[in-house]
C-alpha positions as CSV (number, residue, x, y, z in Angstrom):
1,X,0.2,0.0,0.0
2,X,1.0,3.7,-0.3
3,X,2.5,5.2,2.6
4,X,0.5,7.8,4.3
5,X,1.8,10.5,6.5
6,X,0.4,13.8,6.2
7,X,-2.2,15.0,3.3
8,X,-3.3,18.7,2.6
9,X,-5.6,19.1,-0.1
10,X,-9.1,20.3,-1.2
11,X,-12.2,18.1,-0.4
12,X,-15.4,17.1,-2.0
13,X,-18.5,17.5,0.5
14,X,-21.2,14.8,0.4
15,X,-23.6,16.3,2.9
16,X,-25.9,13.3,3.1
17,X,-26.2,10.9,6.0
18,X,-26.6,7.2,6.2
19,X,-24.6,6.5,2.7
20,X,-24.7,3.0,2.7
21,X,-22.4,0.4,0.6
22,X,-24.8,-0.1,-2.0
23,X,-24.8,3.5,-2.7
24,X,-21.0,3.6,-2.9
25,X,-20.9,0.8,-5.3
26,X,-24.3,-0.6,-6.6
27,X,-24.4,-4.6,-6.2
28,X,-24.6,-5.1,-10.0
29,X,-20.9,-4.3,-10.1
30,X,-19.8,-6.9,-7.5
31,X,-19.1,-9.4,-10.1
32,X,-15.4,-8.6,-10.4
33,X,-12.7,-10.4,-8.2
34,X,-9.9,-7.7,-8.3
35,X,-9.9,-3.9,-8.0
36,X,-9.8,-2.6,-11.6
37,X,-12.4,-0.3,-12.9
38,X,-14.2,0.0,-9.2
39,X,-13.5,3.8,-9.2
40,X,-15.6,4.7,-12.5
41,X,-18.9,3.1,-10.9
42,X,-18.3,4.8,-7.8
43,X,-22.1,6.5,-6.7
44,X,-23.0,5.2,-10.1
45,X,-26.7,5.8,-9.4
46,X,-26.1,9.4,-8.3
47,X,-23.5,10.3,-10.6
48,X,-25.7,9.1,-13.6
49,X,-29.2,9.5,-14.4
50,X,-31.4,6.7,-15.9
51,X,-30.3,7.7,-19.5
52,X,-26.4,7.1,-18.4
53,X,-26.1,10.8,-18.4
54,X,-24.0,12.7,-15.6
55,X,-26.1,14.1,-13.3
56,X,-25.2,17.6,-12.7
57,X,-26.7,18.2,-9.4
58,X,-24.5,15.6,-7.7
59,X,-21.4,16.9,-5.9
60,X,-18.9,14.6,-7.8
61,X,-19.9,16.1,-11.2
62,X,-19.4,19.6,-9.9
63,X,-16.0,21.2,-11.2
64,X,-15.7,23.6,-8.3
65,X,-15.2,20.6,-6.2
66,X,-12.1,18.1,-6.2
67,X,-9.3,16.6,-4.2
68,X,-8.6,13.5,-2.7
69,X,-10.6,14.2,0.6
70,X,-14.4,13.1,0.8
71,X,-16.2,14.9,3.7
72,X,-19.3,12.8,4.2
73,X,-22.4,13.1,6.5
74,X,-23.2,10.8,9.6
75,X,-22.9,7.0,9.3
76,X,-21.2,6.6,6.3
77,X,-20.6,3.2,5.2
78,X,-23.6,1.6,6.7
79,X,-25.3,-1.4,5.3
80,X,-23.6,-4.6,3.7
81,X,-20.1,-5.5,4.5
82,X,-18.8,-5.3,1.1
83,X,-14.9,-4.6,0.8
84,X,-15.4,-3.2,-3.0
85,X,-16.7,0.0,-1.3
86,X,-13.4,0.9,-0.2
87,X,-11.9,-0.4,-3.2
88,X,-14.2,1.9,-5.4
89,X,-13.4,5.3,-3.1
90,X,-9.5,4.4,-3.3
91,X,-9.6,3.8,-7.2
92,X,-11.5,7.1,-7.7
93,X,-8.9,8.8,-6.0
94,X,-10.0,9.3,-2.5
95,X,-7.3,9.0,0.6
96,X,-9.3,10.1,3.1
97,X,-12.8,9.8,4.2
98,X,-14.2,12.2,7.0
99,X,-17.4,11.6,9.0
100,X,-19.0,11.9,12.2
101,X,-19.5,8.2,12.5
102,X,-18.6,5.2,10.4
103,X,-19.9,1.5,10.1
104,X,-17.5,-0.5,11.9
105,X,-16.9,-3.1,8.9
106,X,-16.4,-0.1,6.5
107,X,-14.1,1.6,8.9
108,X,-11.7,-1.8,8.8
109,X,-12.0,-2.5,5.1
110,X,-11.0,1.2,4.4
111,X,-7.9,0.7,6.9
112,X,-7.1,-2.4,5.1
113,X,-7.0,-0.8,1.8
114,X,-5.2,2.1,2.4
115,X,-8.0,4.6,2.9
116,X,-8.1,6.5,5.9
117,X,-11.5,6.8,7.9
118,X,-11.4,10.1,10.2
119,X,-13.9,10.3,12.3
120,X,-14.7,14.0,14.1
121,X,-17.4,15.1,16.2
122,X,-20.5,16.2,14.5
123,X,-19.7,19.8,15.5
124,X,-16.2,19.7,13.6
125,X,-17.8,18.0,10.8
126,X,-20.2,20.9,10.4
127,X,-17.4,23.3,10.4
128,X,-15.8,21.3,7.7
129,X,-18.8,21.6,5.4
130,X,-19.1,25.2,5.9
131,X,-15.3,25.9,5.3
132,X,-15.6,23.6,1.8
133,X,-18.9,25.3,0.7
134,X,-17.7,28.9,1.6
135,X,-14.9,28.3,-0.6
136,X,-14.1,25.2,-2.6
137,X,-10.4,25.7,-2.5
138,X,-10.2,25.5,1.2
139,X,-7.5,23.0,2.1
140,X,-8.0,20.4,4.7
141,X,-4.9,18.9,6.5
142,X,-4.9,15.4,7.9
143,X,-1.9,14.6,9.9
144,X,-1.8,10.9,10.7
145,X,1.3,10.8,12.9
146,X,-0.2,13.6,15.1
147,X,-3.8,12.2,14.6
148,X,-5.2,15.7,13.6
149,X,-7.2,17.2,11.2
150,X,-7.4,21.0,10.6
151,X,-9.0,23.6,8.4
152,X,-6.3,25.4,6.9
153,X,-7.7,28.8,6.7
154,X,-9.0,29.3,10.3
155,X,-6.7,26.8,12.2
156,X,-9.6,25.1,13.7
157,X,-8.3,21.4,14.5
158,X,-9.6,18.2,16.2
159,X,-7.7,15.0,17.2
160,X,-8.8,11.7,15.9
161,X,-8.5,8.0,17.0
162,X,-7.3,5.4,15.1
163,X,-6.4,1.8,16.1
164,X,-2.3,1.9,16.9
165,X,-1.4,-1.3,14.7
166,X,-3.4,0.1,11.5
167,X,-1.9,3.8,12.1
168,X,1.6,1.9,12.0
169,X,0.6,0.0,8.9
170,X,-0.6,3.3,7.0
171,X,2.4,5.2,7.9
172,X,5.0,2.4,6.6
173,X,2.4,1.6,3.7
174,X,2.2,-2.1,5.2
175,X,-0.8,-4.5,4.7
176,X,-0.9,-7.4,7.2
177,X,1.7,-9.8,5.5
178,X,4.0,-6.8,5.1
179,X,4.0,-5.9,8.5
180,X,4.7,-9.8,9.7
181,X,7.5,-9.5,7.0
182,X,8.8,-6.2,8.6
183,X,9.2,-8.2,11.9
184,X,11.2,-11.0,10.7
185,X,14.6,-10.0,11.5
186,X,13.6,-9.4,15.2
187,X,11.7,-12.9,15.3
188,X,15.0,-14.2,13.9
189,X,17.1,-12.6,16.8
190,X,14.8,-13.7,19.3
191,X,14.8,-17.4,18.2
192,X,18.7,-17.1,18.0
193,X,19.0,-15.7,21.6
194,X,16.8,-18.5,23.0
195,X,19.4,-21.1,21.3
196,X,22.1,-19.7,22.8
197,X,20.7,-18.5,26.4
198,X,21.3,-21.5,28.9
199,X,18.1,-22.6,30.5
200,X,17.9,-21.5,34.2
201,X,18.1,-24.5,36.5
202,X,15.9,-24.7,39.7
203,X,17.4,-25.2,43.2
């Protein structure tokens, strides 16, 4: 996976609550077993109308909004446990999703695929929406090492939580196997020390 430490970028505001995984990537696109092509079908039924034409009212189709950060409404990623939702968001170009609440399975799938879910308070989420809608060029800074998200123009910030193991993996660009491989030398040293250290004898 790509390493993630700090990101400063513009954001796309998706001010909709209870966005479920079927809205993120509709079930009819789940036949594929690899990650290729999922980005083009992200929010497919919202991005396109029934005639397969771009819907100009949907935020991803509005030229003023762009960037690798998606700021979404409360309870993002609810519904079925499809990993494809994280695949689609990542393939489209998003590196961070911000919400005041994430479904647990979606959060886990995102972290496993290098997509950082940043959970903030409802109050700070509202500040983000206001800042982005006021100025579509507003930069949002996400600092994973210090677990802080900030609005650049105002300096307002908030800390966020993340599992320490997943934080280590994202900072180093590790998946679970990469993490184990990174510990191989330490494991070998431990095993060698066990072989050379005399066993203590009870008296």
